[in-house]
Backbone bond lengths (Angstrom), bond angles and torsions (degrees), N, CA, C in turn:
res aa  C-N    CA-C-N  psi(-1)  N-CA   C-N-CA  omega(-1)  CA-C   N-CA-C  phi
1 M - - - 1.443 - - 1.571 110.20 -
2 A 1.319 117.52 -50.75 1.370 118.75 -177.34 1.504 115.13 -60.50
3 N 1.384 116.01 -36.43 1.443 121.81 176.72 1.534 109.38 -56.16
4 S 1.289 116.84 -44.44 1.496 123.29 -179.89 1.494 111.78 -58.43
5 G 1.373 118.33 -38.03 1.390 119.58 179.84 1.594 112.26 -70.16
6 K 1.297 112.41 -35.02 1.496 117.08 178.77 1.592 108.11 -68.82
7 S 1.317 114.57 -39.32 1.434 118.60 -179.31 1.542 111.17 -65.27
8 L 1.280 114.07 -38.40 1.512 119.09 179.04 1.472 108.12 -67.09
9 E 1.328 120.18 -44.84 1.462 120.79 173.94 1.517 115.00 -60.39
10 L 1.311 117.51 -41.14 1.461 118.05 171.15 1.491 116.03 -59.73
11 K 1.247 116.62 -43.33 1.464 121.95 179.18 1.467 110.75 -64.96
12 F 1.358 117.70 -37.61 1.439 119.60 176.14 1.512 111.46 -68.76
13 A 1.332 118.14 -36.77 1.458 121.78 176.54 1.521 112.01 -62.49
14 F 1.366 118.06 -46.26 1.391 124.30 176.15 1.518 113.04 -57.89
15 Y 1.345 116.99 -47.20 1.465 120.37 178.66 1.433 112.31 -63.46
16 T 1.310 117.73 -38.68 1.532 121.99 174.80 1.418 110.17 -60.44
17 L 1.314 119.79 -49.55 1.443 126.90 -179.49 1.533 110.09 -57.12
18 A 1.372 116.55 -49.17 1.494 120.47 178.38 1.441 110.26 -60.94
19 A 1.326 118.89 -44.89 1.523 120.36 -179.32 1.575 108.31 -60.36
20 T 1.303 114.95 -46.03 1.492 117.46 179.92 1.569 110.35 -59.29
21 V 1.225 120.64 -42.82 1.402 125.71 -178.22 1.500 108.13 -68.34
22 L 1.244 119.59 -45.34 1.532 124.68 173.77 1.477 112.48 -53.96
23 V 1.245 121.04 -45.51 1.464 126.52 -177.05 1.541 108.29 -72.69
24 A 1.336 117.70 -36.07 1.429 118.99 175.95 1.535 111.48 -67.33
25 I 1.311 119.43 -37.22 1.404 121.77 -177.16 1.548 106.40 -75.14
26 W 1.328 117.07 -38.26 1.488 120.05 176.11 1.504 111.88 -63.09
27 T 1.215 121.33 -40.17 1.432 126.50 176.89 1.510 112.08 -65.16
28 F 1.291 115.61 -43.05 1.565 121.30 175.58 1.443 112.47 -60.57
29 A 1.340 115.37 -48.49 1.421 124.14 179.73 1.514 111.80 -60.24
30 C 1.302 116.96 -47.45 1.474 119.93 179.98 1.491 110.88 -67.97
31 N 1.370 121.50 -38.31 1.442 124.21 176.19 1.494 111.35 -63.90
32 L 1.332 116.56 -43.78 1.478 121.37 -179.33 1.569 106.22 -60.57
33 I 1.271 117.89 -49.93 1.538 119.19 -176.23 1.521 109.69 -63.48
34 N 1.320 117.96 -41.90 1.484 120.54 -178.93 1.537 109.73 -68.05
35 T 1.263 119.65 -36.91 1.515 123.20 174.93 1.467 112.03 -68.35
36 T 1.313 117.36 -49.59 1.478 124.36 -175.89 1.514 109.11 -57.01
37 F 1.309 115.33 -51.50 1.502 120.01 -173.98 1.582 111.09 -93.37
38 A 1.293 115.52 8.10 1.491 117.81 179.24 1.524 113.57 51.64
39 I 1.388 114.99 47.52 1.415 119.12 177.45 1.567 109.00 -86.68
40 V 1.291 114.91 107.26 1.576 115.02 178.30 1.424 114.18 -111.00
41 N 1.304 120.32 -1.70 1.370 126.71 173.86 1.580 110.94 -71.02
42 P 1.298 118.06 121.29 1.475 117.29 -179.55 1.500 117.91 -52.94
43 I 1.369 110.92 -37.77 1.544 120.00 -176.21 1.555 105.82 -66.08
44 G 1.353 114.76 -44.91 1.420 122.25 -179.72 1.523 112.50 -60.19
45 Q 1.290 113.59 -38.86 1.563 120.69 178.49 1.487 110.56 -65.58
46 I 1.421 112.44 -40.53 1.500 117.70 -179.18 1.510 106.98 -67.47
47 I 1.283 120.42 -40.96 1.437 121.03 178.43 1.550 113.57 -63.13
48 V 1.314 114.90 -40.39 1.486 118.74 174.42 1.496 110.10 -62.05
49 A 1.303 117.05 -41.46 1.482 118.75 -176.55 1.481 108.66 -67.40
50 L 1.316 120.28 -42.82 1.501 123.20 178.62 1.565 110.89 -66.14
51 V 1.261 120.71 -35.60 1.475 123.33 -179.04 1.539 105.97 -70.98
52 V 1.323 118.91 -50.55 1.421 118.91 179.48 1.518 110.60 -63.25
53 G 1.274 120.81 -40.83 1.408 121.19 179.12 1.559 114.13 -62.10
54 F 1.355 114.14 -39.30 1.440 121.39 179.76 1.549 108.10 -67.41
55 L 1.288 120.25 -45.58 1.430 123.20 176.01 1.521 113.02 -58.25
56 A 1.383 111.74 -45.77 1.459 112.54 178.35 1.562 115.10 -61.35
57 F 1.361 113.78 -35.79 1.386 119.79 -176.42 1.589 110.35 -71.32
58 K 1.310 114.83 -36.64 1.483 124.18 176.96 1.564 107.46 -63.92
59 L 1.349 118.49 -48.15 1.401 122.66 178.02 1.546 112.86 -62.11
60 F 1.315 116.40 -43.65 1.508 117.55 172.38 1.474 114.64 -61.97
61 M 1.332 121.37 -34.28 1.392 119.03 179.15 1.539 110.33 -75.96
62 L 1.316 117.23 -33.41 1.505 117.66 176.75 1.523 110.42 -66.75
63 I 1.365 118.67 -43.94 1.460 118.95 174.38 1.505 112.88 -59.49
64 R 1.289 117.52 -42.51 1.507 123.61 178.85 1.599 109.95 -60.48
65 E 1.327 113.80 -42.22 1.479 114.59 179.91 1.475 111.24 -68.74
66 Q 1.347 119.71 -39.00 1.433 123.44 -179.54 1.520 111.31 -64.35
67 A 1.415 116.22 -40.42 1.392 121.81 -179.88 1.562 107.73 -65.44
68 K 1.320 114.27 -43.44 1.521 116.52 -178.31 1.532 111.21 -63.65
69 R 1.303 116.18 -39.53 1.463 119.99 -179.13 1.527 111.09 -70.35
70 K 1.320 115.07 -34.00 1.503 119.22 173.93 1.481 112.96 -65.90
71 S 1.348 117.25 -41.22 1.447 122.38 179.10 1.551 111.07 -73.20
72 D 1.343 118.04 -28.71 1.473 117.76 174.93 1.590 111.89 -69.72
73 H 1.380 115.01 -39.27 1.458 117.96 177.14 1.526 113.14 -68.44
74 A 1.314 118.29 -29.65 1.449 123.63 179.61 1.527 112.85 -69.37
75 S 1.337 116.71 -29.22 1.464 121.62 -173.94 1.495 112.27 -72.76
């Protein structure tokens, strides 16, 4: 039972680290796009952030689906 608690803590730590890295990359990408194209309008920056976030989410779901399919075939 104690091992399961440590495993859950480790899983939570990895998910927290992954979320932090994802947000940092998202912030960097949005900042790069806003700086490159000189987008200073706050509404434009929000639109860029939403589009980049949506594309990242779709990419994440695609990778997750491919991994799930691969693990189903391996079983």
